[in-house]
Every structure is written in C-alpha cells, then in structure tokens.
All heavy atoms as a GROMACS GRO file, in nm:
protein
  616
    1MET      N    1   9.210  11.610  12.713
    1MET     CA    2   9.122  11.673  12.810
    1MET      C    3   9.024  11.574  12.866
    1MET      O    4   8.959  11.501  12.796
    1MET     CB    5   9.054  11.793  12.736
    1MET     CG    6   8.949  11.858  12.822
    1MET     SD    7   8.859  11.979  12.724
    1MET     CE    8   8.973  12.113  12.720
    2THR      N    9   9.012  11.568  12.991
    2THR     CA   10   8.928  11.471  13.057
    2THR      C   11   8.802  11.540  13.107
    2THR      O   12   8.807  11.644  13.170
    2THR     CB   13   8.996  11.407  13.178
    2THR    OG1   14   9.119  11.349  13.133
    2THR    CG2   15   8.911  11.300  13.243
    3THR      N   16   8.687  11.483  13.082
    3THR     CA   17   8.559  11.540  13.126
    3THR      C   18   8.541  11.497  13.271
    3THR      O   19   8.582  11.404  13.316
    3THR     CB   20   8.443  11.500  13.036
    3THR    OG1   21   8.432  11.353  13.043
    3THR    CG2   22   8.461  11.538  12.898
    4ALA      N   23   8.461  11.578  13.343
    4ALA     CA   24   8.439  11.552  13.482
    4ALA      C   25   8.345  11.434  13.500
    4ALA      O   26   8.351  11.368  13.609
    4ALA     CB   27   8.382  11.680  13.553
    5PHE      N   28   8.263  11.404  13.412
    5PHE     CA   29   8.156  11.310  13.433
    5PHE      C   30   8.196  11.166  13.392
    5PHE      O   31   8.180  11.067  13.472
    5PHE     CB   32   8.026  11.348  13.368
    5PHE     CG   33   7.974  11.475  13.409
    5PHE    CD1   34   7.980  11.587  13.332
    5PHE    CD2   35   7.924  11.490  13.536
    5PHE    CE1   36   7.932  11.708  13.379
    5PHE    CE2   37   7.875  11.606  13.586
    5PHE     CZ   38   7.879  11.722  13.503
    6SER      N   39   8.245  11.152  13.274
    6SER     CA   40   8.269  11.016  13.222
    6SER      C   41   8.413  10.964  13.232
    6SER      O   42   8.440  10.850  13.225
    6SER     CB   43   8.224  11.006  13.075
    6SER     OG   44   8.306  11.091  12.999
    7GLY      N   45   8.511  11.062  13.243
    7GLY     CA   46   8.651  11.015  13.252
    7GLY      C   47   8.702  10.988  13.114
    7GLY      O   48   8.814  10.938  13.105
    8ARG      N   49   8.625  11.007  13.011
    8ARG     CA   50   8.675  10.976  12.875
    8ARG      C   51   8.762  11.093  12.822
    8ARG      O   52   8.746  11.206  12.860
    8ARG     CB   53   8.554  10.963  12.770
    8ARG     CG   54   8.468  10.841  12.814
    8ARG     CD   55   8.361  10.824  12.713
    8ARG     NE   56   8.412  10.824  12.582
    8ARG     CZ   57   8.341  10.811  12.467
    8ARG    NH1   58   8.210  10.801  12.482
    8ARG    NH2   59   8.393  10.806  12.352
    9ILE      N   60   8.850  11.059  12.740
    9ILE     CA   61   8.940  11.159  12.678
    9ILE      C   62   8.881  11.206  12.546
    9ILE      O   63   8.844  11.127  12.463
    9ILE     CB   64   9.078  11.094  12.654
    9ILE    CG1   65   9.141  11.058  12.790
    9ILE    CG2   66   9.165  11.197  12.582
    9ILE    CD1   67   9.272  10.978  12.770
   10THR      N   68   8.869  11.336  12.539
   10THR     CA   69   8.813  11.394  12.418
   10THR      C   70   8.921  11.480  12.353
   10THR      O   71   9.002  11.540  12.416
   10THR     CB   72   8.686  11.478  12.445
   10THR    OG1   73   8.731  11.583  12.538
   10THR    CG2   74   8.577  11.397  12.507
   11ALA      N   75   8.916  11.487  12.222
   11ALA     CA   76   9.018  11.563  12.150
   11ALA      C   77   8.944  11.667  12.061
   11ALA      O   78   8.835  11.642  12.006
   11ALA     CB   79   9.098  11.472  12.061
   12THR      N   80   9.003  11.785  12.054
   12THR     CA   81   8.947  11.887  11.973
   12THR      C   82   8.988  11.865  11.828
   12THR      O   83   9.082  11.797  11.805
   12THR     CB   84   8.995  12.028  12.021
   12THR    OG1   85   9.138  12.030  12.004
   12THR    CG2   86   8.958  12.051  12.166
   13PRO      N   87   8.908  11.921  11.737
   13PRO     CA   88   8.951  11.905  11.598
   13PRO      C   89   9.091  11.960  11.564
   13PRO      O   90   9.167  11.903  11.481
   13PRO     CB   91   8.843  11.981  11.518
   13PRO     CG   92   8.728  11.981  11.612
   13PRO     CD   93   8.781  11.981  11.744
   14ALA      N   94   9.130  12.064  11.629
   14ALA     CA   95   9.256  12.128  11.608
   14ALA      C   96   9.374  12.031  11.654
   14ALA      O   97   9.475  12.020  11.588
   14ALA     CB   98   9.274  12.260  11.682
   15ALA      N   99   9.349  11.963  11.763
   15ALA     CA  100   9.449  11.871  11.812
   15ALA      C  101   9.455  11.746  11.717
   15ALA      O  102   9.573  11.700  11.692
   15ALA     CB  103   9.410  11.821  11.957
   16LEU      N  104   9.343  11.700  11.671
   16LEU     CA  105   9.350  11.587  11.574
   16LEU      C  106   9.419  11.625  11.447
   16LEU      O  107   9.501  11.550  11.393
   16LEU     CB  108   9.206  11.544  11.546
   16LEU     CG  109   9.134  11.466  11.654
   16LEU    CD1  110   8.995  11.435  11.619
   16LEU    CD2  111   9.213  11.339  11.694
   17LEU      N  112   9.395  11.744  11.399
   17LEU     CA  113   9.463  11.795  11.278
   17LEU      C  114   9.613  11.804  11.298
   17LEU      O  115   9.688  11.766  11.212
   17LEU     CB  116   9.400  11.927  11.233
   17LEU     CG  117   9.459  11.989  11.109
   17LEU    CD1  118   9.433  11.903  10.993
   17LEU    CD2  119   9.408  12.124  11.088
   18GLY      N  120   9.648  11.851  11.413
   18GLY     CA  121   9.793  11.861  11.448
   18GLY      C  122   9.863  11.726  11.451
   18GLY      O  123   9.974  11.711  11.401
   19ILE      N  124   9.799  11.631  11.503
   19ILE     CA  125   9.850  11.487  11.510
   19ILE      C  126   9.863  11.435  11.372
   19ILE      O  127   9.961  11.373  11.334
   19ILE     CB  128   9.767  11.403  11.603
   19ILE    CG1  129   9.778  11.450  11.749
   19ILE    CG2  130   9.805  11.257  11.587
   19ILE    CD1  131   9.679  11.384  11.842
   20ILE      N  132   9.759  11.450  11.292
   20ILE     CA  133   9.764  11.394  11.155
   20ILE      C  134   9.869  11.469  11.072
   20ILE      O  135   9.949  11.398  11.004
   20ILE     CB  136   9.622  11.418  11.086
   20ILE    CG1  137   9.521  11.324  11.155
   20ILE    CG2  138   9.627  11.391  10.941
   20ILE    CD1  139   9.382  11.353  11.113
   21LEU      N  140   9.884  11.594  11.086
   21LEU     CA  141   9.986  11.671  11.002
   21LEU      C  142  10.125  11.632  11.055
   21LEU      O  143  10.216  11.616  10.972
   21LEU     CB  144   9.968  11.823  11.019
   21LEU     CG  145   9.844  11.876  10.946
   21LEU    CD1  146   9.833  12.026  10.973
   21LEU    CD2  147   9.857  11.853  10.791
   22ALA      N  148  10.147  11.612  11.180
   22ALA     CA  149  10.280  11.572  11.236
   22ALA      C  150  10.310  11.427  11.183
   22ALA      O  151  10.427  11.408  11.144
   22ALA     CB  152  10.278  11.578  11.384
   23SER      N  153  10.215  11.342  11.187
   23SER     CA  154  10.246  11.204  11.142
   23SER      C  155  10.268  11.204  10.988
   23SER      O  156  10.359  11.130  10.940
   23SER     CB  157  10.135  11.106  11.174
   23SER     OG  158  10.014  11.147  11.114
   24TYR      N  159  10.199  11.284  10.917
   24TYR     CA  160  10.220  11.292  10.771
   24TYR      C  161  10.363  11.346  10.741
   24TYR      O  162  10.427  11.299  10.649
   24TYR     CB  163  10.112  11.372  10.705
   24TYR     CG  164  10.121  11.368  10.556
   24TYR    CD1  165  10.100  11.256  10.478
   24TYR    CD2  166  10.150  11.486  10.484
   24TYR    CE1  167  10.106  11.259  10.341
   24TYR    CE2  168  10.159  11.490  10.346
   24TYR     CZ  169  10.134  11.367  10.276
   24TYR     OH  170  10.156  11.370  10.144
   25PHE      N  171  10.399  11.448  10.817
   25PHE     CA  172  10.537  11.503  10.801
   25PHE      C  173  10.639  11.400  10.828
   25PHE      O  174  10.740  11.390  10.760
   25PHE     CB  175  10.551  11.619  10.891
   25PHE     CG  176  10.690  11.676  10.893
   25PHE    CD1  177  10.743  11.746  10.783
   25PHE    CD2  178  10.773  11.651  10.999
   25PHE    CE1  179  10.873  11.794  10.778
   25PHE    CE2  180  10.905  11.705  10.999
   25PHE     CZ  181  10.954  11.773  10.892
   26MET      N  182  10.622  11.317  10.928
   26MET     CA  183  10.719  11.206  10.963
   26MET      C  184  10.724  11.104  10.849
   26MET      O  185  10.833  11.058  10.816
   26MET     CB  186  10.678  11.144  11.090
   26MET     CG  187  10.700  11.228  11.213
   26MET     SD  188  10.862  11.296  11.231
   26MET     CE  189  10.950  11.150  11.271
   27VAL      N  190  10.612  11.072  10.785
   27VAL     CA  191  10.615  10.979  10.672
   27VAL      C  192  10.695  11.038  10.556
   27VAL      O  193  10.772  10.972  10.489
   27VAL     CB  194  10.473  10.944  10.631
   27VAL    CG1  195  10.470  10.868  10.498
   27VAL    CG2  196  10.407  10.856  10.736
   28LEU      N  197  10.666  11.168  10.524
   28LEU     CA  198  10.741  11.238  10.421
   28LEU      C  199  10.889  11.239  10.448
   28LEU      O  200  10.968  11.221  10.359
   28LEU     CB  201  10.685  11.378  10.401
   28LEU     CG  202  10.552  11.389  10.328
   28LEU    CD1  203  10.506  11.537  10.328
   28LEU    CD2  204  10.558  11.338  10.192
   29LEU      N  205  10.925  11.268  10.576
   29LEU     CA  206  11.068  11.275  10.610
   29LEU      C  207  11.133  11.136  10.590
   29LEU      O  208  11.241  11.128  10.544
   29LEU     CB  209  11.074  11.324  10.759
   29LEU     CG  210  11.216  11.346  10.807
   29LEU    CD1  211  11.280  11.468  10.731
   29LEU    CD2  212  11.209  11.374  10.955
   30ASP      N  213  11.059  11.039  10.636
   30ASP     CA  214  11.114  10.899  10.619
   30ASP      C  215  11.128  10.860  10.470
   30ASP      O  216  11.234  10.801  10.438
   30ASP     CB  217  11.019  10.801  10.688
   30ASP     CG  218  11.086  10.669  10.701
   30ASP    OD1  219  11.190  10.656  10.764
   30ASP    OD2  220  11.029  10.566  10.646
   31ASN      N  221  11.033  10.901  10.389
   31ASN     CA  222  11.051  10.874  10.242
   31ASN      C  223  11.167  10.953  10.183
   31ASN      O  224  11.232  10.900  10.095
   31ASN     CB  225  10.923  10.897  10.170
   31ASN     CG  226  10.817  10.791  10.193
   31ASN    OD1  227  10.852  10.679  10.216
   31ASN    ND2  228  10.693  10.831  10.181
   32SER      N  229  11.189  11.068  10.230
   32SER     CA  230  11.305  11.144  10.175
   32SER      C  231  11.439  11.083  10.210
   32SER      O  232  11.535  11.093  10.139
   32SER     CB  233  11.301  11.286  10.226
   32SER     OG  234  11.328  11.297  10.363
   33VAL      N  235  11.439  11.008  10.328
   33VAL     CA  236  11.562  10.943  10.365
   33VAL      C  237  11.590  10.832  10.267
   33VAL      O  238  11.701  10.815  10.218
   33VAL     CB  239  11.551  10.886  10.502
   33VAL    CG1  240  11.661  10.790  10.538
   33VAL    CG2  241  11.550  10.997  10.609
   34ILE      N  242  11.492  10.751  10.228
   34ILE     CA  243  11.516  10.644  10.135
   34ILE      C  244  11.549  10.694   9.995
   34ILE      O  245  11.626  10.638   9.922
   34ILE     CB  246  11.398  10.546  10.135
   34ILE    CG1  247  11.432  10.412  10.054
   34ILE    CG2  248  11.268  10.602  10.076
   34ILE    CD1  249  11.537  10.327  10.111
   35PHE      N  250  11.483  10.804   9.956
   35PHE     CA  251  11.508  10.862   9.827
   35PHE      C  252  11.652  10.919   9.820
   35PHE      O  253  11.722  10.910   9.712
   35PHE     CB  254  11.415  10.976   9.788
   35PHE     CG  255  11.272  10.922   9.757
   35PHE    CD1  256  11.166  10.989   9.802
   35PHE    CD2  257  11.255  10.807   9.686
   35PHE    CE1  258  11.034  10.942   9.775
   35PHE    CE2  259  11.127  10.754   9.661
   35PHE     CZ  260  11.019  10.828   9.703
   36THR      N  261  11.699  10.970   9.929
   36THR     CA  262  11.834  11.019   9.935
   36THR      C  263  11.938  10.910   9.926
   36THR      O  264  12.045  10.918   9.868
   36THR     CB  265  11.856  11.102  10.065
   36THR    OG1  266  11.758  11.206  10.063
   36THR    CG2  267  11.995  11.167  10.070
   37GLY      N  268  11.908  10.800   9.991
   37GLY     CA  269  11.998  10.686   9.997
   37GLY      C  270  11.999  10.595   9.869
   37GLY      O  271  12.082  10.507   9.862
   38LEU      N  272  11.899  10.613   9.787
   38LEU     CA  273  11.890  10.518   9.671
   38LEU      C  274  12.011  10.516   9.581
   38LEU      O  275  12.053  10.405   9.535
   38LEU     CB  276  11.761  10.548   9.594
   38LEU     CG  277  11.631  10.499   9.645
   38LEU    CD1  278  11.519  10.543   9.562
   38LEU    CD2  279  11.631  10.349   9.662
   39PRO      N  280  12.074  10.630   9.542
   39PRO     CA  281  12.194  10.631   9.464
   39PRO      C  282  12.308  10.548   9.530
   39PRO      O  283  12.377  10.477   9.465
   39PRO     CB  284  12.228  10.773   9.440
   39PRO     CG  285  12.105  10.846   9.459
   39PRO     CD  286  12.027  10.767   9.566
   40SER      N  287  12.327  10.561   9.660
   40SER     CA  288  12.428  10.491   9.733
   40SER      C  289  12.401  10.339   9.733
   40SER      O  290  12.491  10.252   9.722
   40SER     CB  291  12.447  10.541   9.873
   40SER     OG  292  12.485  10.676   9.872
   41ILE      N  293  12.276  10.308   9.747
   41ILE     CA  294  12.233  10.171   9.751
   41ILE      C  295  12.259  10.104   9.615
   41ILE      O  296  12.308   9.990   9.602
   41ILE     CB  297  12.086  10.156   9.790
   41ILE    CG1  298  12.071  10.194   9.939
   41ILE    CG2  299  12.033  10.016   9.771
   41ILE    CD1  300  11.925  10.208   9.981
   42ARG      N  301  12.228  10.180   9.504
   42ARG     CA  302  12.244  10.134   9.371
   42ARG      C  303  12.390  10.108   9.342
   42ARG      O  304  12.421  10.003   9.284
   42ARG     CB  305  12.181  10.233   9.270
   42ARG     CG  306  12.191  10.188   9.131
   42ARG     CD  307  12.123  10.279   9.034
   42ARG     NE  308  12.132  10.222   8.904
   42ARG     CZ  309  12.095  10.290   8.792
   42ARG    NH1  310  12.046  10.410   8.804
   42ARG    NH2  311  12.105  10.234   8.681
   43SER      N  312  12.472  10.202   9.378
   43SER     CA  313  12.612  10.180   9.342
   43SER      C  314  12.676  10.075   9.429
   43SER      O  315  12.767  10.000   9.388
   43SER     CB  316  12.687  10.316   9.351
   43SER     OG  317  12.684  10.363   9.490
   44GLY      N  318  12.644  10.070   9.557
   44GLY     CA  319  12.702   9.973   9.653
   44GLY      C  320  12.663   9.827   9.619
   44GLY      O  321  12.746   9.738   9.632
   45LEU      N  322  12.540   9.805   9.579
   45LEU     CA  323  12.488   9.676   9.554
   45LEU      C  324  12.482   9.640   9.408
   45LEU      O  325  12.444   9.534   9.371
   45LEU     CB  326  12.352   9.655   9.616
   45LEU     CG  327  12.339   9.670   9.765
   45LEU    CD1  328  12.198   9.661   9.814
   45LEU    CD2  329  12.428   9.561   9.836
   46GLU      N  330  12.515   9.737   9.316
   46GLU     CA  331  12.517   9.726   9.176
   46GLU      C  332  12.383   9.672   9.125
   46GLU      O  333  12.371   9.570   9.057
   46GLU     CB  334  12.628   9.630   9.130
   46GLU     CG  335  12.766   9.688   9.168
   46GLU     CD  336  12.881   9.588   9.135
   46GLU    OE1  337  12.851   9.481   9.079
   46GLU    OE2  338  12.988   9.624   9.159
   47LEU      N  339  12.273   9.748   9.160
   47LEU     CA  340  12.138   9.706   9.129
   47LEU      C  341  12.092   9.779   9.002
   47LEU      O  342  12.138   9.889   8.968
   47LEU     CB  343  12.045   9.741   9.241
   47LEU     CG  344  12.064   9.670   9.374
   47LEU    CD1  345  11.974   9.721   9.478
   47LEU    CD2  346  12.037   9.520   9.354
   48SER      N  347  12.002   9.711   8.931
   48SER     CA  348  11.936   9.777   8.813
   48SER      C  349  11.828   9.874   8.870
   48SER      O  350  11.787   9.855   8.979
   48SER     CB  351  11.881   9.670   8.723
   48SER     OG  352  11.776   9.605   8.784
   49PRO      N  353  11.780   9.960   8.783
   49PRO     CA  354  11.671  10.044   8.826
   49PRO      C  355  11.542   9.966   8.864
   49PRO      O  356  11.472  10.008   8.958
   49PRO     CB  357  11.638  10.129   8.701
   49PRO     CG  358  11.768  10.136   8.631
   49PRO     CD  359  11.833  10.006   8.651
   50ALA      N  360  11.519   9.851   8.800
   50ALA     CA  361  11.403   9.769   8.838
   50ALA      C  362  11.424   9.712   8.979
   50ALA      O  363  11.331   9.706   9.057
   50ALA     CB  364  11.376   9.660   8.735
   51ALA      N  365  11.540   9.664   9.008
   51ALA     CA  366  11.572   9.608   9.137
   51ALA      C  367  11.566   9.714   9.246
   51ALA      O  368  11.532   9.686   9.364
   51ALA     CB  369  11.702   9.533   9.138
   52LEU      N  370  11.606   9.834   9.208
   52LEU     CA  371  11.608   9.948   9.302
   52LEU      C  372  11.467   9.981   9.339
   52LEU      O  373  11.437  10.017   9.458
   52LEU     CB  374  11.668  10.065   9.242
   52LEU     CG  375  11.728  10.175   9.332
   52LEU    CD1  376  11.824  10.110   9.431
   52LEU    CD2  377  11.792  10.284   9.252
   53SER      N  378  11.369   9.965   9.256
   53SER     CA  379  11.226   9.992   9.284
   53SER      C  380  11.177   9.888   9.389
   53SER      O  381  11.095   9.919   9.473
   53SER     CB  382  11.143   9.996   9.158
   53SER     OG  383  11.128   9.870   9.111
   54TRP      N  384  11.228   9.765   9.378
   54TRP     CA  385  11.193   9.665   9.473
   54TRP      C  386  11.244   9.691   9.610
   54TRP      O  387  11.182   9.668   9.710
   54TRP     CB  388  11.248   9.526   9.430
   54TRP     CG  389  11.165   9.456   9.326
   54TRP    CD1  390  11.186   9.458   9.191
   54TRP    CD2  391  11.036   9.390   9.350
   54TRP    NE1  392  11.085   9.386   9.130
   54TRP    CE2  393  10.990   9.356   9.224
   54TRP    CE3  394  10.961   9.357   9.461
   54TRP    CZ2  395  10.872   9.279   9.205
   54TRP    CZ3  396  10.844   9.290   9.444
   54TRP    CH2  397  10.804   9.251   9.317
   55VAL      N  398  11.366   9.751   9.620
   55VAL     CA  399  11.426   9.797   9.747
   55VAL      C  400  11.329   9.902   9.806
   55VAL      O  401  11.299   9.898   9.924
   55VAL     CB  402  11.565   9.847   9.731
   55VAL    CG1  403  11.615   9.909   9.854
   55VAL    CG2  404  11.655   9.732   9.687
   56GLN      N  405  11.292   9.998   9.731
   56GLN     CA  406  11.205  10.110   9.772
   56GLN      C  407  11.069  10.052   9.823
   56GLN      O  408  11.018  10.093   9.929
   56GLN     CB  409  11.187  10.207   9.670
   56GLN     CG  410  11.103  10.321   9.706
   56GLN     CD  411  11.087  10.419   9.589
   56GLN    OE1  412  11.143  10.404   9.486
   56GLN    NE2  413  10.999  10.514   9.610
   57ASP      N  414  11.010   9.958   9.746
   57ASP     CA  415  10.885   9.904   9.789
   57ASP      C  416  10.897   9.819   9.913
   57ASP      O  417  10.812   9.826   9.999
   57ASP     CB  418  10.832   9.814   9.678
   57ASP     CG  419  10.787   9.895   9.554
   57ASP    OD1  420  10.764  10.013   9.571
   57ASP    OD2  421  10.774   9.831   9.445
   58ALA      N  422  11.003   9.737   9.927
   58ALA     CA  423  11.026   9.663  10.048
   58ALA      C  424  11.040   9.753  10.172
   58ALA      O  425  10.986   9.726  10.278
   58ALA     CB  426  11.147   9.574  10.033
   59TYR      N  427  11.113   9.859  10.152
   59TYR     CA  428  11.133   9.956  10.267
   59TYR      C  429  10.994  10.018  10.310
   59TYR      O  430  10.966  10.027  10.423
   59TYR     CB  431  11.230  10.069  10.226
   59TYR     CG  432  11.255  10.165  10.338
   59TYR    CD1  433  11.344  10.133  10.440
   59TYR    CD2  434  11.192  10.284  10.340
   59TYR    CE1  435  11.372  10.222  10.539
   59TYR    CE2  436  11.207  10.376  10.440
   59TYR     CZ  437  11.304  10.346  10.545
   59TYR     OH  438  11.322  10.432  10.644
   60ALA      N  439  10.915  10.052  10.211
   60ALA     CA  440  10.786  10.114  10.236
   60ALA      C  441  10.698  10.010  10.307
   60ALA      O  442  10.624  10.049  10.400
   60ALA     CB  443  10.724  10.159  10.109
   61LEU      N  444  10.698   9.887  10.268
   61LEU     CA  445  10.612   9.788  10.332
   61LEU      C  446  10.655   9.758  10.476
   61LEU      O  447  10.571   9.747  10.566
   61LEU     CB  448  10.619   9.655  10.253
   61LEU     CG  449  10.534   9.655  10.123
   61LEU    CD1  450  10.566   9.524  10.044
   61LEU    CD2  451  10.388   9.661  10.153
   62VAL      N  452  10.787   9.750  10.501
   62VAL     CA  453  10.836   9.731  10.635
   62VAL      C  454  10.799   9.854  10.726
   62VAL      O  455  10.750   9.831  10.839
   62VAL     CB  456  10.982   9.700  10.635
   62VAL    CG1  457  11.040   9.704  10.776
   62VAL    CG2  458  11.015   9.566  10.569
   63PHE      N  459  10.815   9.971  10.669
   63PHE     CA  460  10.784  10.087  10.744
   63PHE      C  461  10.637  10.095  10.777
   63PHE      O  462  10.588  10.129  10.887
   63PHE     CB  463  10.824  10.217  10.665
   63PHE     CG  464  10.786  10.342  10.732
   63PHE    CD1  465  10.856  10.385  10.842
   63PHE    CD2  466  10.683  10.422  10.688
   63PHE    CE1  467  10.822  10.504  10.909
   63PHE    CE2  468  10.644  10.535  10.749
   63PHE     CZ  469  10.718  10.584  10.856
   64GLY      N  470  10.547  10.060  10.679
   64GLY     CA  471  10.403  10.055  10.699
   64GLY      C  472  10.366   9.953  10.805
   64GLY      O  473  10.280   9.982  10.892
   65GLY      N  474  10.431   9.838  10.806
   65GLY     CA  475  10.398   9.737  10.900
   65GLY      C  476  10.437   9.777  11.041
   65GLY      O  477  10.362   9.756  11.141
   66LEU      N  478  10.552   9.837  11.051
   66LEU     CA  479  10.597   9.892  11.184
   66LEU      C  480  10.509  10.006  11.236
   66LEU      O  481  10.485  10.012  11.354
   66LEU     CB  482  10.745   9.931  11.179
   66LEU     CG  483  10.842   9.820  11.160
   66LEU    CD1  484  10.987   9.878  11.134
   66LEU    CD2  485  10.842   9.722  11.277
   67LEU      N  486  10.460  10.086  11.140
   67LEU     CA  487  10.377  10.194  11.185
   67LEU      C  488  10.242  10.140  11.232
   67LEU      O  489  10.189  10.188  11.341
   67LEU     CB  490  10.349  10.286  11.061
   67LEU     CG  491  10.286  10.414  11.082
   67LEU    CD1  492  10.381  10.504  11.169
   67LEU    CD2  493  10.262  10.488  10.950
   68LEU      N  494  10.194  10.033  11.168
   68LEU     CA  495  10.067   9.974  11.224
   68LEU      C  496  10.085   9.910  11.354
   68LEU      O  497  10.000   9.919  11.444
   68LEU     CB  498  10.011   9.874  11.120
   68LEU     CG  499   9.952   9.924  10.988
   68LEU    CD1  500   9.928   9.815  10.895
   68LEU    CD2  501   9.830  10.006  11.024
   69MET      N  502  10.201   9.839  11.375
   69MET     CA  503  10.227   9.782  11.503
   69MET      C  504  10.238   9.882  11.614
   69MET      O  505  10.197   9.861  11.728
   69MET     CB  506  10.349   9.694  11.497
   69MET     CG  507  10.331   9.562  11.422
   69MET     SD  508  10.461   9.441  11.418
   69MET     CE  509  10.604   9.524  11.489
   70ALA      N  510  10.304   9.995  11.583
   70ALA     CA  511  10.323  10.101  11.678
   70ALA      C  512  10.187  10.163  11.719
   70ALA      O  513  10.160  10.194  11.833
   70ALA     CB  514  10.418  10.209  11.626
   71ALA      N  515  10.100  10.178  11.618
   71ALA     CA  516   9.961  10.234  11.644
   71ALA      C  517   9.891  10.140  11.727
   71ALA      O  518   9.807  10.180  11.822
   71ALA     CB  519   9.892  10.256  11.512
   72HIS      N  520   9.900  10.010  11.711
   72HIS     CA  521   9.827   9.913  11.793
   72HIS      C  522   9.886   9.914  11.933
   72HIS      O  523   9.811   9.899  12.029
   72HIS     CB  524   9.839   9.776  11.725
   72HIS     CG  525   9.760   9.671  11.803
   72HIS    ND1  526   9.622   9.664  11.803
   72HIS    CD2  527   9.804   9.568  11.881
   72HIS    CE1  528   9.589   9.565  11.879
   72HIS    NE2  529   9.698   9.505  11.926
   73ALA      N  530  10.015   9.928  11.947
   73ALA     CA  531  10.077   9.925  12.080
   73ALA      C  532  10.043  10.053  12.156
   73ALA      O  533  10.049  10.059  12.280
   73ALA     CB  534  10.232   9.911  12.063
   74GLY      N  535  10.014  10.162  12.083
   74GLY     CA  536   9.984  10.288  12.146
   74GLY      C  537   9.847  10.288  12.207
   74GLY      O  538   9.821  10.379  12.294
   75ALA      N  539   9.760  10.201  12.167
   75ALA     CA  540   9.625  10.206  12.222
   75ALA      C  541   9.584  10.058  12.250
   75ALA      O  542   9.491  10.005  12.195
   75ALA     CB  543   9.527  10.272  12.131
   76PRO      N  544   9.655   9.988  12.342
   76PRO     CA  545   9.619   9.850  12.362
   76PRO      C  546   9.483   9.831  12.424
   76PRO      O  547   9.422   9.728  12.392
   76PRO     CB  548   9.731   9.806  12.458
   76PRO     CG  549   9.782   9.925  12.526
   76PRO     CD  550   9.757  10.038  12.434
   77GLY      N  551   9.439   9.907  12.518
   77GLY     CA  552   9.315   9.891  12.578
   77GLY      C  553   9.196   9.904  12.485
   77GLY      O  554   9.099   9.823  12.478
   78ARG      N  555   9.206  10.006  12.402
   78ARG     CA  556   9.091  10.036  12.309
   78ARG      C  557   9.089   9.924  12.206
   78ARG      O  558   8.976   9.887  12.166
   78ARG     CB  559   9.118  10.165  12.244
   78ARG     CG  560   9.070  10.282  12.323
   78ARG     CD  561   9.071  10.407  12.241
   78ARG     NE  562   9.157  10.502  12.313
   78ARG     CZ  563   9.214  10.603  12.267
   78ARG    NH1  564   9.197  10.634  12.134
   78ARG    NH2  565   9.289  10.686  12.335
   79ALA      N  566   9.201   9.882  12.156
   79ALA     CA  567   9.194   9.780  12.052
   79ALA      C  568   9.139   9.648  12.099
   79ALA      O  569   9.060   9.580  12.024
   79ALA     CB  570   9.333   9.765  11.993
   80TRP      N  571   9.172   9.610  12.222
   80TRP     CA  572   9.119   9.483  12.270
   80TRP      C  573   8.977   9.487  12.311
   80TRP      O  574   8.898   9.395  12.298
   80TRP     CB  575   9.203   9.433  12.390
   80TRP     CG  576   9.340   9.403  12.348
   80TRP    CD1  577   9.458   9.471  12.387
   80TRP    CD2  578   9.385   9.298  12.259
   80TRP    NE1  579   9.570   9.412  12.328
   80TRP    CE2  580   9.530   9.307  12.248
   80TRP    CE3  581   9.325   9.203  12.184
   80TRP    CZ2  582   9.605   9.225  12.164
   80TRP    CZ3  583   9.399   9.118  12.098
   80TRP    CH2  584   9.536   9.130  12.097
   81ARG      N  585   8.931   9.599  12.369
   81ARG     CA  586   8.789   9.615  12.407
   81ARG      C  587   8.698   9.617  12.289
   81ARG      O  588   8.585   9.570  12.300
   81ARG     CB  589   8.776   9.734  12.491
   81ARG     CG  590   8.819   9.720  12.641
   81ARG     CD  591   8.770   9.830  12.721
   81ARG     NE  592   8.821   9.959  12.673
   81ARG     CZ  593   8.906  10.036  12.734
   81ARG    NH1  594   8.950  10.004  12.850
   81ARG    NH2  595   8.946  10.146  12.680
   82SER      N  596   8.744   9.681  12.178
   82SER     CA  597   8.652   9.689  12.063
   82SER      C  598   8.640   9.559  11.989
   82SER      O  599   8.559   9.546  11.903
   82SER     CB  600   8.692   9.800  11.970
   82SER     OG  601   8.822   9.772  11.922
   83GLY      N  602   8.730   9.469  12.014
   83GLY     CA  603   8.727   9.339  11.940
   83GLY      C  604   8.790   9.338  11.808
   83GLY      O  605   8.774   9.249  11.734
   84ARG      N  606   8.866   9.444  11.774
   84ARG     CA  607   8.936   9.450  11.646
   84ARG      C  608   9.076   9.417  11.661
   84ARG      O  609   9.141   9.433  11.749
   84ARG     CB  610   8.918   9.592  11.593
   84ARG     CG  611   8.781   9.622  11.555
   84ARG     CD  612   8.771   9.758  11.498
   84ARG     NE  613   8.630   9.800  11.499
   84ARG     CZ  614   8.590   9.916  11.466
   84ARG    NH1  615   8.672  10.003  11.428
   84ARG    NH2  616   8.465   9.944  11.470
   0.00000   0.00000   0.00000
C-alpha cells in the first residue's frame, strides 16, 4: 500500500505474518524433499549414516545461501542505500 504523501510502501502486520508463514512453509516443504530422498541417496551412493548427515547439512547450507542471495536480490535498492 502506498501512502499519498511519502510514496513509501507500508505493510500491515497481517501481510507480514502471511509472508513469514508462507516462507516458513516453503522451508518445511524443502526440508521434507531432502528427508524423502535420503534413503535413495544412501542406497545409490552407499553412504554411512554419518556421511548421510553431511549430505543433509550441505544441502541445508546451500539452500540457506541461495535463500539469502534471493532476499538480497529482491530488495536491491534498500540494501545498497542502507549500506549493509
């Protein structure tokens, strides 16, 4: 929603809650994909349970990094103006 005076975009608490809940659901959905695929990965690559946890951790790290890059790309003007 744009205000008439400043041109700034303001968000209501309900909209912010909706965005947070939707993004959390996407993270849960993505984690369920890796949990579903772990038995196939284990049998296909003949990994031990300890090595399988490394696969899961590597996937989570890559996903988190891509999520941060996407968040930065989604707000390029704000990120550069604030100096962060």
